[in-house]
N, C-alpha and C positions, 0 to 999 in steps of 0.2 A: 504493500500500500504506500509506504513512505517514498519509495523511488518514483512511483507514479506521480505523486503530488509535487515532488521536486522537479520532475520532468515538465509537468504542466506549468509550473511557476516560471521555469526557465524559458519555455516557449512564449508565454505571455509577455515576459519582460523583453525578450528579443524583438517581438512584434511591436511592442510599445515604442521602443527606440527607433525601429524602422519607420514607424508612423510619424516620427518627429518629436515625440515626447523626450524630455531631457533626463528624467529619472522615473523609476517605477519601484514601488515598495508594496508589500502585501501583508495585511494583518488579519487576524481572526475577528469575525463580526460578533462583537459582544457588547454588553452595556458599558458605557464610558463612566466608570465609577468616579474617577478623580475629577472629571469635568463637571459632574452634576452640581456640587456645592459652588464651584467657581462660576458657572453660568448663572446660578440662582442669585448669587451675591451681586454679580455684574448688573443683572436686571433690576435687583432691589435698589441698587445705587443709581438707577436711571441712566446708566451710561449708554443706553441705546437711543436716548433722545426720542425723536418722533418715529423711530423704526419699530413700530408696534408689532410688526410681523415677527420680530425676534422673540416675542412672548408666546407666540403660537407654537404648537407642536413640540412642547418642551420634551415630552417623552421620546418622540421620534428623533429629535436632535441627538439624544443620548443613546439610542438603541437602533442600529440599522436593520434589525430583524423586524422592526415595525414598518420599515419602508419597503423591504423586499422579503416576501414570504420565504421562510426557510433559509435566510441569508447565512452564508458560511464564511465568506471572505470579502474584505474591503481592499480593492486594488487602488492605491493612491498614485497619482501621476503629477508630474510638474511639466510645464511648458514655458520655455524661455520667451521673454518679450523685451529683453534689454536691447537698447539701441544707442549708438553714439551720435545719431542725428539729432539736431536741435532746431527749434524755431529760429528763423534767421534774425528777426528783429528782437534785440534784447529787451525792448520796452513793451513788446506785445504781451497781453495776458497769456498765461501759460496753461498747457494741457499736460496731464500726466502721461508719461511714456506709454502706459498700457493701452491708452485710447488713441494712439496715432493711426492705427490701421483699422482693419475690419473688426467688428464686434467679436471679442474672444469667445463669447458664449457659442456663437455659430461655428467658429473655427474648431473649437475643442469638441463640441457635440459630434461633429462629423468624424473626428478622429476616434472618439469613444465608441461611436456606433460601428466603425470599421473594426475596432479591437474586439467588440462583442461578437461581431459577425465571424471574425477569425477564430475566436474561442469555440463558437458553435460548429464551425467547419472542421477545425482540427481536433477538438477534444470530444465533441458531442453536444447534445442539446443542453444548454445551460440557461437558466432563468436569471435575469438581472436587469438593473437600471443604471443609466448614466446620470451623473450629477456634476453640474458646473455652477457652484455657488448660488443656484437659484432655488434650491430645496433645503429643507432643514437638516443639513449634514455638517458636522463639526470638522471641516476639512483640515484645519491645522492639527487638530488632535490626532486624526487618522494618519496624516503624513508623518507626524512625529512617532506615532506608534509603529509605523512601518519602516522606520529608520531613515527617513529622508532629510531630517534636520532637527533643529531645536527652535523653540520660540524665543525670539529676541526680546529685548526690553521694550521695543516698539510693538510687540505682540505679533510681528510678522514671522513666518517660518524662514529660517536662515540655513543655508547649506554651506558647509566648509569649502566645498569645491566651486560653487557657482554664485554665492551671495543670496540675494532675495528677490531679484527682479524676475519672478516667474509666477504663472497662474497655477492654481491647484485644482484638481478634478478627481473624481472617483467613479469606479465601476463597482457596484455592490452585486455580488453574484451568489447563487446557491451551490457553488462548487467548492469542495474542500481543497486547499492548496498548502504548499509549504510556506510558513510564515517567517517574516524577517524580525529581527530583534528591534525593540524600540530604541530610539535615540535618546540616551539619558544624560549625556554630558551637556553642559551649558558653556558655550565658548564666548559669552559676552564679557565675562570677567568683571573688572571694575569699571569698564567703559560706560560712559553715560552720554555719548555724543548725540544719540537720537533724542534723549530727554532734553538736553541743553539746547538743541537746535529747533525744537518744535515751537513755532512762533505763537501758537494759541495755548501752549501748555496743556495739550490734550493727553500727553502721557503722564497721568496723575501720580503714578508710582511705577517702579520697574515692572514690566510685564502687564501693566494695566492701562488701557486706553479709554478715556471718557469719550465715547463716540460722538456725543453731542457737541464736543469742542473741536473735533477733528476737521481740518479744512476739506478733506474728501467728503465727509458727511455734509458739511455746510454748503458745498457747491453741487452736490449730487442728490443726496437723500432728503435734505431739508426742503419741504415744499413751501413753507412760509417765507417771510422776509428774513434775510440774514440779520441777526441781532447787531445793533449798532456798536456794541462792545467789541466786535471783531474788526472794526474799521482800523486800517493801518496794521493789521496783524496777518493779512491774507497773503502777503509776499507775492502779490500779482498772480495768484492761481485762479483760473476761471473754471477748471474742471479737474477735480482730483488734486493730489499733491504728492510729490516724491521726496520731500525734504528728509524725512527720517531714514529713507533708504539711501539717498545721495550721500549722506554723511557717514553711513555705516562702513567701518573699515573692511568688512567682509565683502563688500561690493567691488573691491578692487579686483576680485576674481571673476566678476561678471563679464561675459563675452557676448558680442552681438548675436541676435537670433538669426536663424536661416529661414524663417517663416514668411514667405512672400506676402501672404494675406495681411501681415502686420506692418508692411511698408506704408509709410504715410503718403497721402497724395501731395504732390509738389505744392499745390495751392495752400494746403494747410500750413506747411513749414514757411511759406512765403508771406503769410498774413502779416501785415504791419499793424501796429496798434490802432491806427485810424480805421483800417479795414474792418477790424473786429468791432470797434465802437459803432461803426455805421452799418454793420452787417444786416442784411435783410433775410427774411424767412426763406426766400428763394435760394440765396447763397448757402444758408445753413443746410437746407435740404440737399443741395448738390454736393457740398464738400463732406458732409457728415452722413451721407447715405450709407447705410450698412455699418455705421460706426457706433461704438458704445456711448458716444457723446449724445446720441439721440435720446438717451435716457432722461436727460434734463429737459428735453424739448427746447424749441427755440426760445420760448418765454423764460425758461430757467437759465439758459446760458446768458441771455440778455440781462436778466436780473443780476447775475454774477458779475458781468462786465461793467454794468452800471454802478454796482456797489463798489467795485475797485476804483472807478473813476469819479465817484461822487466827491465833491469838495466838502 
């Protein structure tokens, strides 16, 4: 039995890399005991702000067997999105690197479906579901459990080999596999660069982010007006924020991705500050067609740009 599960795991990992994923780790689908009190406390402290969906499906978040019937394994995957390309106008409102190209949900879902099809073809009929941060799955916990890295003080998953500029995704399947050992070491040491650099002081304690203060939350998740208390603290970010990753010493190991779908349209990088301030709905639809930026809708992005440029 053992050699079979090992063989299956190796097959799956090799195919994941062939599909363009950066790393793949596998863990047993069980109840996330350590996460339960942590998640409860985070919600109790209101660190989720207006993201009320975080309160839903509490049990499902902690137990993958409630998401996939008879789930046995959680396959965790990372996909690189790091790029050295930048917006050309240093004064233009900024977009987080992860949103430069096509919406990652679409790109990753395709790869996950291909991986699931491969498993069905090579191993036999397997039931499972694909997850890309849009369902109640604790992806960082699973990635750490399957040996892909540790959670840094900015609460992002960090890999010793590649830093943290990657997406996380999962396949939860009803097939028993050989499991990886969890990543238990913490390589942040006494470093506090991310905490010191966060302009809104969203990292309220090492490993704890108050989501309601995070620039990514303010520019994407928050539907109401951005509180005036954040004026002059946004560091010119109009969609997302990369500060805590940009300052992380482990990201000196980040290398540019090879995913053509993530390449930015020339027009996006060429936007001048004035272009963005005067942007019309038509331009928004053209440049951000199929992009994660669509999440804010035109009105949301406009709100962010106006907030940055309000006197």
